[in-house]
C-alpha positions in Angstrom: 0.2 -0.1 0.1 2.7 2.5 0.8 4.4 1.6 -2.5 1.9 2.3 -4.2 1.3 5.6 -2.6 4.9 6.4 -3.1 4.6 5.4 -6.7 1.8 7.5 -7.4 3.5 10.5 -5.8 6.4 10.1 -8.2 4.2 10.1 -11.3 2.5 13.1 -10.2 5.9 14.6 -9.5 7.1 13.6 -12.9 3.9 14.9 -14.7 4.3 18.2 -12.8 7.9 18.5 -13.9 6.9 17.7 -17.7 4.4 20.3 -17.6 6.8 22.8 -16.1 9.4 21.9 -19.0 6.7 22.2 -21.8 6.7 25.4 -23.7 3.4 27.6 -23.5 0.7 26.8 -26.0 0.4 29.7 -28.5 -2.7 31.0 -28.8 -4.5 34.1 -30.3 -7.0 36.4 -28.1 -9.0 39.4 -28.4 -10.4 41.8 -25.8 -14.0 41.8 -24.4 -15.9 44.8 -25.6 -18.9 46.5 -23.7 -20.7 48.3 -26.7 -23.9 49.3 -27.7 -25.6 46.2 -29.1 -29.4 45.4 -30.3 -30.7 42.3 -28.8 -31.2 39.7 -31.7 -33.0 36.4 -32.2 -32.4 33.6 -34.8 -34.7 33.0 -37.3 -35.2 30.7 -40.2 -36.4 30.5 -43.6 -35.8 30.0 -47.2 -35.2 32.1 -50.3 -37.9 32.7 -52.9 -37.5 34.4 -56.3 -38.9 37.9 -56.9 -40.6 36.5 -60.0 -41.3 33.2 -61.1 -43.8 32.7 -64.1 -44.6 30.4 -67.1 -43.7 32.7 -70.1 -46.8 31.7 -72.4 -47.9 32.1 -75.9 -50.4 34.8 -76.7 -51.3 33.5 -80.1 -52.6 30.0 -81.4 -49.7 28.7 -84.0 -47.1 26.4 -84.9 -43.9 26.9 -82.9 -41.1 27.8 -85.2 -38.4 28.1 -82.8 -37.7 28.0 -78.9 -34.5 30.1 -78.3 -33.4 28.7 -75.0 -33.2 25.5 -72.8 -32.9 24.7 -69.2 -30.2 26.6 -67.3 -30.2 29.7 -69.9 -30.0 33.1 -68.7 -32.0 35.7 -70.3 -32.1 39.3 -70.3 -35.5 41.3 -70.2 -36.7 41.7 -73.9 -34.7 38.5 -75.2 -36.4 36.6 -77.8 -37.7 33.2 -76.2 -39.9 31.9 -78.9 -41.2 32.2 -82.1 -44.6 31.4 -83.8 -45.5 30.8 -87.6 -47.2 34.5 -88.4 -47.9 34.0 -92.1 -51.7 33.7 -91.3 -51.6 36.8 -89.6 -49.7 38.5 -92.2 -52.1 37.7 -94.9 -55.0 39.1 -92.9 -52.8 42.4 -92.4 -52.6 42.3 -96.2 -56.4 42.3 -96.8 -56.9 44.8 -94.1 -54.5 47.2 -95.9 -56.1 46.8 -99.0 -59.5 47.4 -97.5 -58.1 50.4 -95.9 -56.9 51.9 -99.3 -60.2 51.3 -100.9 -61.7 53.1 -97.8 -59.5 56.1 -98.2 -60.6 56.2 -101.9 -64.3 56.0 -101.0 -64.0 58.7 -98.7 -62.3 61.3 -101.2 -65.0 60.2 -103.5 -67.7 61.0 -100.6 -66.1 64.3 -100.0 -66.5 65.3 -103.7 -70.2 64.3 -103.3 -70.4 66.5 -100.5 -68.8 69.6 -101.9 -71.3 69.1 -104.9 -74.1 68.7 -102.7 -73.4 72.0 -101.0 -72.9 73.9 -104.4 -76.5 72.6 -105.4 -77.8 73.5 -101.9 -76.4 77.1 -102.3 -77.8 77.4 -105.8 -81.1 76.1 -104.4 -81.2 78.7 -101.9 -80.6 81.5 -104.3 -83.3 80.3 -106.5 -86.0 79.8 -104.2 -85.7 83.2 -102.9 -86.3 84.4 -106.6 -89.2 81.6 -106.9 -87.2 80.1 -109.7 -87.8 76.6 -108.4 -90.4 75.0 -106.5 -90.2 74.2 -102.8 -90.0 70.4 -103.7 -87.1 70.9 -105.6 -85.4 73.0 -102.8 -86.3 70.2 -100.4 -84.6 67.6 -102.6 -81.3 69.6 -102.5 -81.5 69.7 -99.1 -81.9 66.0 -98.7 -79.2 65.0 -100.9 -77.0 67.3 -98.9 -78.0 65.3 -95.8 -77.3 62.1 -97.4 -74.1 63.2 -98.7 -72.9 64.2 -94.9 -74.3 60.7 -93.7 -72.6 58.8 -96.4 -68.8 60.7 -95.6 -69.4 59.9 -91.9 -70.3 56.2 -92.4 -67.1 55.6 -94.5 -65.2 57.6 -92.3 -66.2 55.4 -89.4 -65.4 52.5 -91.6 -61.9 53.7 -92.3 -61.3 54.0 -88.3 -62.5 50.7 -87.9 -59.9 49.2 -90.4 -57.3 51.2 -89.0 -58.1 49.8 -85.4 -57.8 46.2 -87.1 -54.6 47.0 -88.6 -53.3 48.0 -85.3 -54.7 44.9 -83.5 -53.2 42.7 -86.3 -49.8 44.4 -85.7 -50.2 43.7 -82.0 -50.9 40.1 -82.8 -47.9 39.9 -85.3 -45.8 41.3 -82.5 -46.9 38.7 -80.0 -45.8 35.6 -82.4 -42.3 36.6 -81.2 -42.5 36.0 -77.3 -39.7 38.0 -75.2 -38.4 37.6 -71.5 -40.4 39.7 -69.3 -37.4 40.4 -66.7 -34.1 39.1 -66.3 -34.0 35.4 -65.5 -33.1 31.8 -65.8 -35.1 29.3 -67.7 -36.0 26.1 -65.4 -38.0 24.2 -67.4 -38.7 24.1 -71.3 -42.3 23.0 -72.1 -42.6 22.9 -76.0 -40.5 22.3 -79.1 -40.2 23.4 -82.6 -43.3 22.0 -84.9 -45.7 21.6 -82.1 -49.0 23.5 -82.3 -49.3 25.7 -79.4 -52.5 27.4 -78.0 -52.8 30.9 -76.4 -52.0 30.5 -72.7 -50.0 27.3 -73.0 -46.4 28.0 -71.9 -43.4 28.1 -73.5 -40.9 28.1 -70.8 -40.7 28.5 -66.9 -38.7 31.6 -66.0 -37.2 32.7 -62.6 -36.0 36.1 -61.8 -32.3 36.8 -60.9 -30.4 39.8 -59.4 -32.9 40.7 -56.4 -34.3 37.3 -54.3 -36.2 37.3 -51.4 -35.5 35.7 -48.0 -38.8 34.8 -46.4 -38.9 34.2 -42.6 -41.0 32.6 -40.1 -41.4 35.0 -37.2 -43.8 34.2 -34.1 -46.1 36.7 -33.5 -44.8 38.1 -30.3 -42.1 39.8 -32.1 -44.4 41.6 -34.6 -43.9 45.1 -33.2 -40.3 44.8 -32.5 -39.0 43.0 -35.6 -41.0 45.3 -38.0 -39.5 48.5 -36.0 -35.7 47.5 -35.9 -35.2 44.8 -38.8 -34.7 46.7 -41.9 -30.9 46.3 -43.0 -29.8 42.8 -41.5 -27.4 40.2 -42.3 -28.6 37.0 -43.8 -26.4 33.5 -43.7 -27.0 31.0 -46.4 -27.0 27.7 -45.0 -24.9 25.3 -46.8 -22.4 28.1 -47.9 -19.9 30.5 -46.4 -21.7 33.4 -47.8 -23.7 36.2 -45.9 -25.7 38.9 -47.4 -27.1 42.3 -45.8 -30.9 42.9 -46.9 -31.6 46.0 -49.0 -35.1 46.3 -47.7 -37.6 44.6 -45.5 -41.3 44.2 -45.3 -43.9 42.3 -43.1 -46.6 40.2 -44.5 -49.7 41.2 -42.3 -51.2 38.0 -41.9 -50.5 35.4 -39.2 -51.0 31.7 -39.7 -53.8 30.6 -37.8 -51.9 27.0 -36.4 -48.4 28.1 -36.0 -49.1 31.6 -34.8 -46.4 33.0 -37.1 -46.3 35.7 -39.7 -43.7 36.2 -42.7 -41.1 38.6 -43.0 -39.5 39.1 -46.4 -35.9 40.4 -46.7 -34.9 41.5 -50.0 -30.9 40.4 -51.0 -29.1 41.4 -54.2 -27.4 38.5 -55.6 -25.3 39.6 -59.1 -23.1 36.4 -59.1 -26.1 33.8 -59.3 -25.1 31.9 -56.3 -28.4 32.4 -54.5 -30.9 30.2 -55.3 -34.7 29.7 -54.7 -35.4 27.1 -52.2 -31.9 27.5 -50.2 -32.3 27.8 -46.3 -31.4 31.0 -44.8 -30.6 32.0 -41.0 -31.0 35.5 -40.2 -30.5 37.2 -36.6 -32.9 40.1 -36.4 -32.6 42.9 -33.8 -35.8 42.8 -31.5 -34.9 45.9 -29.4 -33.2 48.9 -28.8 -29.2 49.1 -28.6 -28.2 48.8 -25.1 -24.5 48.5 -23.4 -23.2 44.6 -23.4 -20.4 42.5 -23.0 -19.4 41.3 -26.5 -16.9 38.5 -27.6 -16.5 37.1 -31.1 -18.3 33.6 -31.7 -15.0 31.6 -31.9 -14.3 32.8 -28.0 -17.2 30.5 -26.8 -16.9 26.9 -26.3 -20.2 24.9 -25.6 -20.4 21.2 -24.0 -22.9 19.7 -22.7 -25.0 22.6 -22.6 -22.4 24.6 -20.7 -21.0 27.6 -22.5 -17.4 29.3 -21.6 -14.5 31.1 -22.7 -10.7 30.7 -21.8 -9.7 34.1 -20.3 -5.9 35.0 -20.0 -4.7 35.6 -16.8 -1.2 36.4 -15.1 0.2 33.5 -13.8 3.5 32.4 -11.6 6.9 34.3 -12.4 5.2 36.3 -15.1 3.6 33.6 -17.2 0.1 33.5 -18.3 -2.4 30.9 -18.1 -5.9 30.0 -19.2 -8.7 30.3 -16.8 -11.8 28.5 -17.9 -14.3 31.3 -17.3 -18.2 30.0 -17.6 -20.5 32.4 -19.3 -24.3 32.8 -20.2 -25.0 33.3 -23.8 -27.6 36.2 -23.8 -28.0 36.4 -27.8 -26.0 36.4 -31.0 -25.4 38.6 -34.0 -23.9 37.6 -37.1 -20.6 37.6 -35.8 -20.6 38.4 -32.0 -22.1 36.7 -29.0 -23.6 38.6 -26.1 -22.4 37.2 -22.8 -23.0 37.7 -19.1 -20.5 36.4 -16.4 -19.7 38.1 -13.1 -15.9 36.7 -14.1 -15.7 38.6 -17.1 -15.1 42.4 -17.7 -14.5 44.9 -20.7 -10.8 44.5 -21.4 -10.5 41.1 -20.5 -8.4 38.8 -23.0 -10.4 35.6 -24.0 -8.6 33.4 -26.4 -10.3 33.1 -30.0 -7.8 30.5 -31.7 -6.2 27.5 -29.6 -8.8 27.3 -27.3 -10.0 23.9 -28.2 -6.8 22.3 -27.0 -6.7 24.2 -23.7 -7.0 22.7 -20.1 -7.6 25.3 -17.1 -4.2 26.5 -15.7 -2.2 25.6 -19.2 0.3 28.2 -19.7 -0.2 30.3 -23.0 1.6 32.3 -25.1 -0.7 35.1 -26.3 -0.9 37.0 -29.6 -3.2 39.7 -29.2 -5.1 41.0 -32.3 -3.5 44.3 -33.7 -6.6 46.4 -33.0 -6.9 45.1 -29.2 -3.2 45.9 -28.0 -3.4 49.1 -26.6 -6.5 48.1 -24.5 -5.4 44.5 -23.6 -2.0 45.7 -22.6 -3.3 48.3 -20.1 -5.7 45.5 -18.5 -3.0 42.9 -18.2 -0.8 45.4 -16.5 -3.6 46.2 -14.0 -4.3 42.7 -13.1 -0.3 42.1 -12.3 -0.7 45.1 -10.0 
C-alpha cells in the first residue's frame, strides 16, 4: 500500500515536472468589449424568387423556334420563342387593301358632299327668286344630308379598319415572345413544330438579381421586428456566404395554426449563387441597443449545455495561464455573442484560436489582435499589479 502511494506520488511529480518543462501553448486572443448592441433572435426561412412565371403564348400557331433551354440566362427583352405568323400577315395584307379602298371611297364622298353643298347654295338662291319649287329645294337639302351621312359612315369604316390594323400588328408582334425580366430558364415546355394555343407555356422562368428571404416570425415579435429589422445580415445555409438585406417588409397575416407571420428580406445577388429554395438564417434585432459585454463567436465553447471561454490571466513568474470562465449566452449576432459573467469584464483577454486544446491552468503564449493591443496591455498591467 505504501509502495503504491509512493509510486503515484512519483508519477505526479514527474507529470508536474514535464508540464513545467513544456513550452506555453500558442493562442490568439482579443479583448472583451462593452458596446451598444441590439438584442437579436435567430430566425430561419428560405429563399424565393422575386418573380417566377410561365412565359406563355399569346397567339395560337405552330412553334417555329424556342431559343432557350433549361439553365439558360436571359435578359429582359430577349427573344424566347417564335410562332408561325403567315396567316396573320395575310390578314394584315387584306386589311391594308381594304384601308386603301376605304380612303378612296372617302375621297369620293368628300367630292359628293362638295357638290351637294354647291347644289344647296344654288337652290337657296333660286328659291328666294321663286325660280324653283319648294319640292326641288327640299330635294337638294335631302341630298346634302345624305352626302354628309355617307361621308361620316365611310370615315367610321376607315377608322374601324385602322383599329383592326393596329390589332393585327399587335398580334404579329406577339408571335415573337420576349423575356419579361432578367431570369433563368428552369423548364422548357414545348419544341419547334408543335401546335401551341394562347396561354400555354413555352418555358418557366425565375428572376435573377434580387431575391427574397422569407422568414417565419412568431407573432410576439410583430412590433419589435418591424421597428428595428430593416438592414440585417442573412446567412445562406450550406455556404460561407452572408448577405445584408437592402429592404424588408412584413406580411400582415398571422398563420392560424403556427401563430407566425412572414417577414421578407430583399437581397442582391449578381453572381447567381443564391437559388430559390435555399435555407437561410437571419439574426434579427428585437429591441433597442443597450451596452453589453461582447466576444467573438470563436471565443465561446459549448459542451453539454454549458458555455465558457478561456480568459488569459497572469500566472506565476510572469507567465500567462488559461482560466476557464463560465458565461451565459444572452443572444448572438452575425459575428458576435453577447454574454453575461461575473468573472468577465471589458478589456479581459479571451482566447479565440487554440482554445479547443486548452485545459484550465495551462500556460499560454498570447498573440493579441492588432487593434486590441493597447486596451489589453493596459488591462493585463492592471491585473499584474
